[in-house]
Backbone as CSV, one residue per row, in Angstrom:
resi,resn,N_x,N_y,N_z,CA_x,CA_y,CA_z,C_x,C_y,C_z
1,MET,82.409,36.434,201.612,81.914,37.749,201.279,82.051,38.642,202.506
2,SER,82.485,39.873,202.296,82.656,40.833,203.381,81.342,41.524,203.704
3,GLU,81.188,41.832,204.955,80.012,42.573,205.407,80.300,44.065,205.283
4,ILE,79.364,44.822,204.759,79.516,46.269,204.670,79.049,46.870,205.987
5,ILE,79.946,47.607,206.628,79.632,48.231,207.900,79.239,49.678,207.630
6,ILE,78.097,50.099,208.178,77.604,51.450,207.970,77.430,52.143,209.316
7,TYR,78.003,53.338,209.408,77.873,54.190,210.590,77.246,55.507,210.154
8,ASP,76.991,56.362,211.119,76.529,57.717,210.840,77.673,58.691,211.080
9,SER,77.711,59.757,210.295,78.666,60.827,210.527,78.468,61.327,211.953
10,GLY,79.561,61.514,212.681,79.480,61.944,214.074,79.604,60.807,215.075
11,ASP,79.450,59.556,214.615,79.616,58.410,215.515,81.062,58.297,215.981
12,ARG,81.244,57.817,217.207,82.569,57.436,217.699,82.659,55.917,217.579
13,ILE,83.693,55.459,216.880,83.882,54.024,216.712,85.235,53.616,217.285
14,GLU,85.379,52.335,217.552,86.644,51.787,218.011,87.170,50.846,216.947
15,ILE,88.413,51.066,216.549,89.064,50.240,215.539,90.190,49.489,216.241
16,TYR,90.119,48.159,216.222,91.076,47.320,216.932,92.124,46.754,215.981
17,ALA,93.328,46.590,216.502,94.416,45.966,215.746,95.156,45.017,216.677
18,THR,95.475,43.835,216.165,96.209,42.844,216.951,97.428,42.387,216.167
19,PHE,98.576,42.411,216.822,99.834,41.986,216.219,100.373,40.809,217.015
20,THR,100.892,39.799,216.322,101.488,38.655,216.998,102.863,38.397,216.411
21,PRO,103.799,37.944,217.178,103.695,37.436,218.538,103.933,38.494,219.614
22,SER,104.235,39.745,219.216,104.515,40.775,220.221,104.176,42.154,219.649
23,ASP,104.609,43.189,220.360,104.347,44.558,219.912,105.255,44.954,218.751
24,PRO,104.718,45.698,217.783,105.574,46.333,216.787,106.345,47.490,217.444
25,VAL,107.348,48.003,216.765,108.056,49.182,217.261,107.136,50.394,217.177
26,ALA,106.381,50.510,216.083,105.442,51.617,215.900,104.124,51.083,215.360
27,VAL,103.024,51.715,215.778,101.684,51.356,215.298,101.005,52.632,214.814
28,GLN,100.539,52.603,213.555,99.839,53.748,212.972,98.503,53.302,212.391
29,PHE,97.531,54.188,212.481,96.236,54.010,211.835,96.095,55.134,210.810
30,GLU,96.084,54.799,209.525,95.870,55.794,208.468,94.402,55.784,208.076
31,MET,93.816,56.964,207.969,92.411,57.102,207.607,92.300,57.813,206.257
32,TRP,91.485,57.256,205.368,91.268,57.815,204.030,89.767,57.958,203.819
33,ARG,89.326,59.076,203.237,87.909,59.265,202.916,87.767,59.494,201.429
34,ASP,86.932,58.662,200.805,86.679,58.742,199.364,87.979,58.760,198.559
35,GLY,88.943,57.937,198.986,90.198,57.790,198.258,91.228,58.871,198.515
36,VAL,90.945,59.788,199.433,91.865,60.886,199.732,92.348,60.741,201.180
37,TYR,93.669,60.845,201.364,94.234,60.759,202.711,93.600,61.808,203.610
38,ALA,93.232,61.399,204.838,92.583,62.321,205.775,93.400,62.515,207.059
39,PHE,93.783,61.427,207.744,94.450,61.531,209.045,95.376,60.343,209.260
40,THR,96.370,60.522,210.140,97.156,59.414,210.686,97.188,59.574,212.200
41,TYR,96.955,58.472,212.884,97.045,58.427,214.340,98.133,57.420,214.696
42,GLU,99.008,57.795,215.633,100.122,56.927,215.997,100.146,56.680,217.502
43,TYR,100.374,55.406,217.869,100.480,55.060,219.283,101.686,55.782,219.879
44,GLY,101.502,56.359,221.065,102.563,57.076,221.750,102.630,58.546,221.373
45,VAL,101.911,58.927,220.317,101.873,60.321,219.864,100.466,60.891,220.043
46,ASP,99.474,60.132,219.608,98.086,60.595,219.624,97.293,59.882,220.714
47,ALA,96.570,60.659,221.514,95.797,60.113,222.637,94.679,59.187,222.178
48,GLU,94.280,59.260,220.924,93.191,58.416,220.408,93.586,56.949,220.291
49,VAL,94.900,56.648,220.307,95.384,55.264,220.180,95.860,54.774,221.544
50,THR,95.329,53.636,221.961,95.652,53.048,223.254,96.166,51.628,223.069
51,ARG,97.144,51.260,223.866,97.630,49.870,223.902,96.820,49.152,224.971
52,LEU,96.109,48.091,224.568,95.268,47.344,225.503,96.056,46.270,226.237
53,SER,96.953,45.615,225.509,97.817,44.574,226.053,98.885,44.309,225.004
54,GLU,99.774,43.352,225.273,100.843,43.084,224.306,100.251,42.757,222.931
55,GLY,100.617,43.568,221.949,100.173,43.353,220.579,98.764,43.819,220.260
56,ALA,98.039,44.378,221.222,96.642,44.779,221.007,96.480,46.292,221.194
57,TYR,95.901,46.933,220.176,95.742,48.388,220.167,94.331,48.738,219.722
58,VAL,93.893,49.937,220.115,92.577,50.417,219.687,92.676,51.910,219.364
59,LEU,92.002,52.298,218.301,91.855,53.698,217.923,90.415,54.103,218.177
60,GLU,90.206,55.167,218.950,88.873,55.752,219.111,88.762,56.877,218.098
61,PHE,87.861,56.699,217.132,87.765,57.610,215.990,86.373,58.206,215.909
62,ASP,86.312,59.540,215.926,85.058,60.267,215.724,84.924,60.534,214.229
63,ILE,83.916,59.957,213.601,83.745,60.084,212.152,83.310,61.518,211.833
64,PRO,84.164,62.296,211.148,83.865,63.709,210.944,82.899,64.006,209.797
65,SER,82.765,63.077,208.847,81.917,63.373,207.687,81.485,62.086,207.002
66,ALA,80.430,62.213,206.215,79.921,61.075,205.457,80.898,60.722,204.339
67,GLY,80.857,59.474,203.909,81.687,59.044,202.793,82.101,57.598,202.929
68,TYR,82.923,57.177,201.993,83.504,55.843,201.984,84.854,55.955,202.687
69,TRP,84.978,55.373,203.874,86.187,55.454,204.678,86.979,54.161,204.579
70,ARG,88.272,54.299,204.382,89.192,53.157,204.386,90.232,53.440,205.456
71,TYR,90.541,52.425,206.244,91.590,52.609,207.236,92.612,51.504,207.109
72,LYS,93.849,51.899,207.316,94.981,50.985,207.207,95.706,50.997,208.539
73,VAL,95.969,49.810,209.082,96.736,49.679,210.321,98.122,49.176,209.934
74,ILE,99.146,49.886,210.404,100.516,49.585,210.021,101.347,49.338,211.273
75,GLY,102.017,48.206,211.318,102.973,47.898,212.372,104.356,47.816,211.756
76,THR,105.352,48.440,212.394,106.709,48.418,211.862,107.680,47.918,212.920
77,GLY,108.879,47.572,212.470,109.916,47.095,213.374,109.930,45.586,213.422
78,ALA,110.032,45.033,214.632,110.144,43.586,214.816,108.909,42.838,214.321
79,VAL,107.750,43.433,214.448,106.500,42.830,213.981,105.938,43.738,212.899
80,MET,106.180,43.374,211.647,105.722,44.201,210.528,104.440,43.616,209.960
81,ALA,103.421,44.476,209.821,102.142,44.025,209.265,101.368,45.229,208.760
82,VAL,100.545,44.998,207.725,99.652,46.030,207.204,98.317,45.366,206.908
83,GLU,97.247,45.937,207.412,95.890,45.456,207.136,95.025,46.643,206.759
84,THR,94.089,46.430,205.838,93.209,47.491,205.380,91.758,47.029,205.459
85,TRP,90.882,47.908,205.937,89.454,47.651,206.014,88.708,48.900,205.593
86,PHE,87.381,48.813,205.495,86.616,49.996,205.134,85.262,49.997,205.823
87,PHE,84.630,51.178,205.822,83.258,51.318,206.283,82.640,52.505,205.551
88,ILE,81.350,52.617,205.614,80.626,53.727,205.012,80.009,54.551,206.122
89,ALA,80.134,55.878,206.018,79.480,56.787,206.971,78.439,57.580,206.193
90,ARG,77.219,57.570,206.683,76.145,58.324,206.041,75.904,59.593,206.832
91,SER,75.315,60.591,206.159,75.054,61.866,206.841,73.726,61.831,207.556
């Protein structure tokens, strides 16, 4: 059973992604609120995404509003992977 993670609107959270055995060519974090696309952050383009070490990335995300948030981490190129998680933000 999955644990429901609850934050408050306005919180800054860190979303981690790990790819093995090496770095993907591109890493993106897609953010969706209440089933509607909201933002995409990409490593090398957006300052909010940092590479911690080989295959390890983090997105620093300021939650702008309450709702049901889903985020998808996408790696492309040599290491292709997609993972999806969610959290709830209350006002």
